[in-house]
N, C-alpha and C positions, 0 to 999 in steps of 0.2 A: 472360500466363502460359499455358504449354502444359498442357493437362489430361493427367494420367497416370492410367491405370487402377491399381487396387490392386496388382496383381502387378508392374507396372513400378515403382511407388513403393517397394514393399518390396524389390525387387531393387536399386534405387538406394540405399536405406538400407543394405542389406547390404554394398554396396561402399564405403561411407564409412569414413574413418579413425575410430578410437575417440573422439578429441577432438571431432570434428564430430558424431558420434552422441550424445555426452554433451550437447553444446549443444542438439541437436535434442530430446532427451528433456526437458531443462530447459524449453525453450520450449513443448513440448507440455503438460507438467504445469502450467506457469503459465497456459496458455490454458484448461485445465480448471478451475483453481482460482485465478483472478486475485485474489481477495480476500485470499489469504494474504499477498501482497506488501503490499497496502494496510494490513492489520492490523499487519504488522511496522513499517511507517512510522508508524502512529498510536502504537504502543507506544514507539517511539523518542521521539516528540514528548512523550508523557506522562512518560516517564522524565526527559527534559530539563526539563520544567516542574516536576516534583516536586523535582529537584535545585536549581533556581533558588529555589523556595520554601524548601527546607531551608537554603540558604545565606543567606537573607534578602535576596536580590538583587532581589526584586519586592515591591511593596506590594499586599497583598491587600485587596479591597473586599468587604464583606458582601453577599451575594446579595440580601437584602431591600432594601438601599439602592439597588442597581442597578435592581431592578424598580420601586421607588418613583420613581426619577428617570425611567425610561422612561415610566411611567404619567403622570407629571406633564407630560412633554414632549408626549404625545399628547392630553392634555386641554386644551392651550392653544389 
């Protein structure tokens, strides 16, 4: 990659078409706040799991039972 000074970079951005500038802005914002995308993915996963629970599509297991089984497995 060829290094550009700030003035060259800004001049290059000024000459870009608007759709490319928009993509660049989105990319820059995501690089400043990459967690936003991750949070949205987790929100989608949570919504999906809640919907599965509400439909009765999954069997829920009591958390205490899970931890009891884990503890028993490690005590063997």
